C-alpha positions as CSV (number, residue, x, y, z in Angstrom):
1,M,16.3,16.6,15.4
2,D,13.9,17.8,18.0
3,D,11.1,15.6,19.5
4,Q,8.3,17.2,17.5
5,R,10.0,16.5,14.2
6,K,10.6,12.9,15.3
7,W,7.0,12.4,16.1
8,N,5.9,14.0,12.8
9,A,8.2,11.7,10.8
10,G,7.0,8.6,12.8
11,A,3.4,9.5,12.2
12,A,4.0,10.1,8.5
13,Y,5.7,6.7,8.0
14,S,3.1,5.0,10.1
15,G,0.4,6.5,7.9
16,M,2.3,5.2,4.8
17,A,2.5,1.7,6.2
18,I,-1.2,1.7,7.0
19,Q,-2.0,3.0,3.5
20,M,0.2,0.3,1.9
21,G,-1.5,-2.4,4.0
22,A,-4.9,-1.1,3.0
23,I,-4.1,-1.1,-0.7
24,I,-2.8,-4.7,-0.5
25,A,-5.8,-5.9,1.6
26,L,-8.4,-4.3,-0.7
27,G,-6.8,-5.7,-3.8
28,T,-6.6,-9.2,-2.3
29,F,-10.2,-8.9,-1.0
30,G,-11.3,-7.9,-4.5
31,G,-9.5,-10.9,-6.0
32,V,-11.2,-13.2,-3.5
33,K,-14.6,-11.8,-4.3
34,L,-14.0,-12.1,-8.1
35,D,-12.9,-15.7,-7.6
36,Q,-16.1,-16.4,-5.6
37,W,-18.3,-14.7,-8.1
38,L,-16.8,-16.5,-11.1
39,D,-16.3,-19.8,-9.2
40,L,-12.7,-20.1,-10.1
41,S,-9.6,-21.3,-8.3
42,P,-7.6,-18.6,-6.7
43,V,-6.5,-17.1,-10.1
44,F,-7.9,-13.6,-9.5
45,T,-6.8,-13.6,-5.9
46,I,-3.2,-14.1,-6.9
47,I,-3.4,-11.7,-9.8
48,C,-5.1,-8.9,-7.8
49,A,-2.7,-9.4,-4.8
50,L,0.3,-9.0,-7.1
51,I,-1.2,-6.0,-8.8
52,S,-2.0,-4.4,-5.4
53,I,1.5,-5.0,-4.1
54,A,2.9,-3.3,-7.2
55,L,0.5,-0.4,-6.8
56,A,1.4,0.0,-3.1
57,M,5.1,0.0,-3.9
58,Y,4.5,2.6,-6.6
59,V,2.6,4.8,-4.3
60,M,5.2,4.5,-1.6
61,I,8.1,5.3,-4.0
62,Q,6.2,8.4,-5.2
63,K,5.7,9.6,-1.6
64,F,9.4,8.9,-0.7
65,T,10.7,10.8,-3.7
66,K,8.3,13.7,-3.0
67,K,9.5,13.8,0.6
68,K,13.1,13.8,-0.6
69,K,12.4,16.7,-3.0
70,D,10.7,18.7,-0.3
71,G,13.8,18.3,1.9
72,D,12.2,16.3,4.8
């Protein structure tokens, strides 16, 4: 594998990691705001965090299977 392809692969995986972190952070932030708005214990924080983790994993699996089909 030449240097350019290594850099491209590294950039792609770094972008996926950033996207995964952003999905989880936004979901958790939304849960915190819902808990503050409804004046509840961290019920929605936990629920939204778990849902956002599942969503991030789903998005990553979709991207990995697409990459595998494309032959990269």
